[in-house]
N, C-alpha and C positions, 0 to 999 in steps of 0.2 A: 494428773499421768505419772508426772514426776515422782507423788507421795506413792503413788504404787511400786513405783520400780525402786525407791528410796527402800519400804519395806521388804522388798523381795530380797533386797541384796541385805539387809540387816538378817533377814531367816535364815539366808543360806551362811551368813560367817557364824552366828548361835549355835548351826546345827556342825557347823566345821569344829569349833571352839568343842562344842559338848562331846564331838566324835574323840577328840584328842588327836588329830591328824591332821596333815597336808588338805589342805580342798581344792581343786582345780578342774575348770569345767574343760572340757575336752576340746581340743582345736580341732582345724579340721584341712584333710588334704584336697587339692585338686590335679586327678588324673585324668591325661590327656590321653584318650585311645583313638587310632588310627581307624578309618575306617572311609570307603567307598561315599561317602555322604555326610553332614556336616554334622560330626558326632559331640556334642556339648560335652565341658568338663564332667565329669563326674565328683561330686562331692563327698565326701567319707569324712566319720569322724577320726580322730587320733586321739588316742587314751594314753597314750605314754605317760603322761605327767600326772595323771588321776590317782586317788587314793584307791588301795588294795585292800578290799575287805573279806575275810577268810567265811567262808559259812559255818565252819565250827565254831566260831566265834559268837553264834548266835543259836546253837546248841545240833545241830546237825551232827548225826549219827548214821555210821555204815547199818544198813540191814534194819533201819528207822525209816520209813515211808513217811509217818505223820511229820517227826521232828525234821527232816530234812528237809520235806516240803515248804514248813512253817520257815524255816532257817533259809532258805530261798528268799522265800518273800520277803522276810527282814531284810537282809541284805539287799536285794533290789531297791528297798523304799530306803535305806538309808542311801545307795549311791544316789540314788533321785533327790532325795533333801537336799545332799552338798552341793549337788550341778554336777555332778559327773563320777562315776567310780566303777573298778574293776570286782565284780563280785568270782572270787576263786573257788573254782571246786577242785580239791585238793586228791593225789592221786587216790588211789582205791574204788570200788564199787558203791555209788549212791543210788538207792531209791528215792523215788520222788512220781509224785503226782504232776499234775497243769505246774507251768512254769509262765508269768504272763510279766512281760516285759512292761519297764516304765521309760521316758525318756531318758538320755544320757546315761545308763548303763551298756557295760561291757559283761557279760556273761561268758568267761575264760576257763577253759578245761587245761589243766596243768597235764603232763602227760603221765599217763598210767590211771589218769581220773576216767569213770564209766557212771555216765547220767544214765540209769535204766528207769524207762518209764512204765509206770503199773497197767494192767493190760484188764483194769476194771474199768467200765465206763461211767463209772459213779464216781470216778477221780475229778474226771473232766466236765461236772457240773458246776452252777449255773451254766444254761446254755448260752453262750456267746454270738454275738454279731460275725456269720461267716457265710461259705459257701459252701455248693457242691454241684461242682460238674456245670460252671458257670453260672449257676444262679443262687442270688442274695436269699439266707435263711437265718434262725436260729438254732442249730445245732451244739453237739458238743465241742466244747471246745478244743482246738489244734494241742498236741501236746505241748510246745512251745508257743506262744501267743503275741504277738505283740498286735496293738489296735490306736491306730494314732500318735502313733511313738516319734520322735526325732532321735537321730542320733545314737545308733543303738549298734552291738556288734555281738558276734559270737566267735569267739577265737581258742586256738589253742591248740592240742597235740592231743587232747584228751577223744573219749567217744562218746555218742549221745545213740542210745538204742532204745527200742519198742519190744517188749513184753508181747505178744502175740496172740498168746492162748486163745483170747475171746474175739481179739479182730479175726481173727482166720475163721472162726465160726461166722462169722457174718461176710465174707467171701462171697458167699451162696446169693444169688437173689430171689428168693421164692416169691409169690404172689404175693404175700402182704406187705414188702416190700418195695416192689414194683407199685403197687397201686398205692402207695406212701410218695415214690416219686412223681407219679403221674397226679397228685395232689400239688406236689410243690409246682411242677412243670403250670398246672393251671394258673396257680395264686401267680406265680411271675407273668405267667401270658397276660393277666388283666392288669398286672400293676397294683396288685394288692400289696399295703404296707409293709417293710419286711419285719417289723413286731408281730406284725398276725400269723406268718412264715415259722410255725415252730412246730420244728422235725423232733423234737425228741420224745420219741414216744415207744411203746412195746413191738412196732412194726416196721418202723422206719428204718431200723438200726444204720446208719449214715454215717460211714465211720471217719473219725478227721483226720485231716492232716498233720503229719508229723510235725513241720515247721510251717507256720505262715503270719507274713509279714503284712498287716493290711491296714494298708491307708497310711503308712509309714513312709517316712525320707532318710535320707543319710545312713546307709545301713552295710554292715561289713560282715560277711560270715566267711571266715577264713582257718586251715588248717585241720579241722577236724574230721572225724569218721562219722558215719552215720550207719545206723545197722536197723534193718529193717522199717516195715513205718504202715501202720493201720490201713493209707490210701496213699494221695501226693505225696511226694518226700519233702520239699523244698516248694512253697507257695508263696511268690512274691505278688498281691493283691492290690490295684490303683497305689503301689511304691512308685519312687523319684527316689535316681542318686544310690545305685546299691552296687559295691562289689560281692563277687561269689570266687574265691581263689582257694587253689590245694584242698579242696576238698575230697574226699573218698566216701562213695554212697554206692552200699550192698542193700537192695532192697528187691525181693524177688515176690512179692505177693501180688495181689491183683491190683488194679489201678495202680500199681505202684512207679509210676515215672519220677523221673531226678527232681528236676526241677520245670516248673510249672510256671512262667511268668505271665501274669493274666494282665492285661490293661496298665502294664509296668514300664516304663521309660528312663531311659539312662542305665543301661545295666551293662556290666563287663561279667562275662562267665570263663574263666583261664584256669588252668594247667590242675585241672579236676579230672576223676576218673569217677566212670558210670558204670554200675553191674545190677541191669535194673531188671524188673518183671513185664518194664511197659517201656512205653518212649524214655530217652535219656535226657532231651529237652524236649519239651512241648510247650510252644508257645501260644495264648490263647487270649480271648477280650470278651468273653459275658456270651450267654447263650441267649438268641435270639432277642425276645422284647428285652430282657436287662442290658444288653448289649447297649441297644439303639436307644435307651432309657440314658446311660450314664455316657454314653459317647465319649469312652477314652479309649483311643488307639492304643496297643502295646506298639512301640518304636524306639529305634536308636539302642540296638541290641546288639551287642558283639559277643562272640564266642569262640574262642582261640586257644589251643594247645591244649586239646581235651582228648582221651582217650576211653573208649568203650568196650567193655567185656560182653555184654549182652545188654539185649533190649528190644522192642519192636521197630523202633524207627531211631536212628543218630537225631535228626532232629524233624520234627513232627510239627507244622500250623494250622491251626483248627483242632476236631470240629467245630470248637468252641471260639468264634472269630467275631461275632458282630460289633465289638466294635471298630474292627480293623486290627493291620497290622501290617507295618513299613518301615522301612531302615534297621533290616538282620544283616549280619555280617558274620559269616562262620568262616572259620579258617586253620587251615595247620591242625586238623585231627585226626585222629586216627580211630578204626576199628579192627580189634584184636583178629588174627586168625582165627576162626573156631566160635566165635560168637552168632548167636542167632540172631540174624535182623532180618526184617521185612523189606525195608529201604533205607537208603543214607539219606534224603530227603524225600516228605510227604507231606505235601498240601490236600486238605480235606474239609469239604463244605458240602453243605447240602440246599435245598430250596426255600429253605425257614432261615439260615443264619444271614442272608444281606450281608455287612461288612465287606470290608472289601481286603486283598491282601495286593504289594505293589512293593518295587524295590527291595530285594531279597538278591544277596549273594554269598554265592558259596565256592569255596575256594580251595584246594590242597589240600586233600581227603584225600585217605588211602584206606583200605579193608581188605578183606578177605569174601569167601563166599555169601553172598545174600540170599534169600531164598526166594525174593521178587525184584526187586529193579534199584536203580540208581535213583533216578527221580518218579515219583509217583504224585498225579494230579488229578485228583478225583473230584468230581461235583454231584455226587448225591450219595455221601456216605452217613448213615442214618442209624445205625449200630439198633439196639433195641427200640428208639422211638420211635421207627417207621410203622408198626403196628400199637404201640401202646398208647399214643397220642395224634389228635390229627394236625396239619397244615392250619392255622389260623390266621396266617398273612404268610404269603409269599412272595421273598426276596431272594432273588441272585446275587450273586459275589463276585463282583471284578476281580479277575487275576491277572496282574501283568510286570511284567520287567522283572522275569528270573534269570538270572543270570548265573551259572557254573561254569568251574573253571578249573582245569588239570584234577578231574575226581578219578579215582582207578580202582576199581576190584578184580576180582580173580573168578567169580563165576555168579553171573545172576541169569534169570530169565530175559529180562529187556534192560536196554540203558534206560529208556525212556517210554512209562503210559500216561499220556497227559488226554482225561477225559473231559472236552469243556461241554459247554451246551450250546445249542444250535441259536436261542436269545441270545445269548452272552458266549460269546467265545471268548477264550485264554488269549492274551495276547503276549507277542514282545519275549520270548521263551529261547535262549542262547547258551549251547553247549559248546565250551571249546576245551580239544582236550580230554572227552570223559570219555573212559572206556572200559572194557571188562577185558579178560585174556579168553574166556571163553562165556558165549549168549547163547542159551540152549533154547530162547524162542526168537521171537520177532526184535529188532533191534529197537525199532521206534513205533510205540502203539496209537495211534494217534487221532481223536475225533474232536472235530471243530477248535481250531487253533488257528490263531492268522502271527504270521512272522516266525516263525519258529526257523533257529539260526543253529546252524552246525560246523 
């Protein structure tokens, strides 16, 4: 064991010498985050003393996708080899294909830098181990992809954007696409190995996520702007210890959620702006058998000081929640007047999901008009899956301990609509100082709930 350690140290030293620069592994920060539950310290990497590596030193050329893609890959490899480094994207627009992370790498976009991602699906092959709506598979690589990495970051004042010409054509869901979804659903339900769930073909057209951190630890995403996305915009999947701070997201395409933490723990989202075509923040934990198999809940998630300019919900939990969701705290967020929103908080599940939802705290939220209401909880949300595939195994979702305090909207249809199931009523929902200037329909619309307090 000692021989291996000395060998690795020697390799790192030689790499530093060959690079003719300083070599410093990232240090760590430990962030204390206040929450109404026991929130662990969040461990994140600090690259302030690490070597800066310009992509132009490896041949990056503006408007040359191939050269820039290769240069970014080589710069990431070098940063990883020397134990830690900051890969610099200088000012200007740089066209690229996929970007794959390695451990101990900070991708930094300088002010005025635009990293423009190709809309050609061929640039995101070969297929990688990823997910589609809560089911694991091999699909097109996310545009930015990190798999089993530690100590990684995307920072700066620059922008990443997706060229959308092809992905827009894939927004529609024709019959061949739906048949491919059915195939993946069945493969997942039968626990077929993920390596056998190959979804890159002429009919599936499963759009990739923009940024996916897959099975990663100690992550920072800070400062950048994100424009457009083929699918979910930021997708931390099976991750631990992450901070998302001071980012701006504009993505108005189909399924363009802002952040989708899935089976992810110890996460802080703060001071962000979301302008979305779907949910601003949607917390998930796997679909059906997949969530039951992996058995990792999303938990210890704090969201604070964020603004939403558009979206379906400010905060959604589900509908993919089969691994469970617990310990979520959202505080001091604002939905701008004129935003088109269905709910402030929407918990959604169905008879196939199982899992659970508990210990959810929402406070100090302001909003203009909402198309539906402040709180929605529904237990029969199936979307296209209702007729596409049968219920192979029925598992209901226990939902309890939901606390809302100091939420205000101007115009709503209802304050709360809570639709539980007779077999498993929703328990312990508290609304304190939750109001709207105008309630167009009934204030509270409830079925099968035990211990509702306001």
